[in-house]
N, C-alpha and C positions, 0 to 999 in steps of 0.2 A: 230718015235719019233718027227720028224720035224713037223708033223701035230699037235701033242699035244702042242708043243712049241708055234706055231702060235695061238692055241686056248687059251692058257694061256695069251698071250699078248692081245688078244681081250678082255678077261675077265678083264684084268687090265685097258684097255681103257674104258670098260663098267663101271668099278668101279670108274674110274676117272670122267667119265661123270655123273655117279650117284652122286658122291661127289659134283661135280659142280652144278648139278641140285638141290641137297639137300641144298647146300650153297645158291643158288639163291632163292629157296623156303623159306629158313630161313630168308634171307634178305627181301623178299617180305612180309613175315609174320611180321617181325619186323617193316618194313615201314608201313604196314597196322595198326598194333597196335599203333605205334607212331602217325600216322595220325588220328586214331580213338580217342586216348587220347586227341590230340590237338583239334579235332572237338568237343568233349565233353566239354573240358575246355572253348572253345569259346562260346559254347551254354550256359553253366552255367554262364559265365560272362555276356552274353547278357541278360539272364533272370534276373540276379542280377541288371543289369543296368535298365532294364524295370521296375522291381519292385521298385527300388529306385526312378526312375522318377515318377512312379505312386504315391508313398508315398509323394514325394515332391509336385506333382500337387494337391493331395488331401489336403495337409497342406495349400498350397496357396489358394485353393478354400475355405477352412474353414476360413482362415484369411480374405479373401475377403467377405465372407458371413457375418462374424461378423462385419466387417466394414460397410457393407451395412445395417445391422440391426441397428447399432449405428446411421448411417446417417439417416435412416428412422425414428428412434425415435426422433432425433433432428429436423427433418422436421415436424413431427407430433406436437412436442412441440411448434415449431415456428408458425405453422399453428394455434394452439389454442391461442397463445399469440396475433397473428394478429386478430383473431376473437374477442377476448376480447377487444383489442384496437379499433377495428372498432365499436363494440357495445358501447364502452365508447364515441367515437366521435359522434355516432348517438344520444345517450342520451344527450350529451352536445349540439348538434345542436337543438334537440327538446326543451331543456330548453331555449336556446337562442331565438328560434322562439316563444315559449310561452311568454317569457319576452317582446319581441318586439311587439307582438300582444297586450299584455296588455298595453304597453306604448301607442301604437296607439289608442287603445280603450279609454284610459284615456284622451289622448289629444283631441280626438273627443268629449268626454263627457265634458271636460273643455270648449271647443270652443262652444259647444251647450248651455252651461249654461250661 
């Protein structure tokens, strides 16, 4: 009977070790699940941040593009205005040159008469 008693004690030790191992495994599983959830949450947050940043960059790009288009249109308008003004000046200079030539011609004609 003594041998049987010792055997049952060993079984109890095995049960205790098994319970400890089961508890450790359960704890490892819980830690793994918790870490996995945390990693997934961090990943989702990073993806959200990346997406938000991309949307913000795209909006800024569109705003900059619109401003560039406005600036370009204003530049083109000013360029045309400057061309018109330059042509007006050239016409004015041509008229002034023609008038002075005519004056000189008339003076020479008067002097020769």
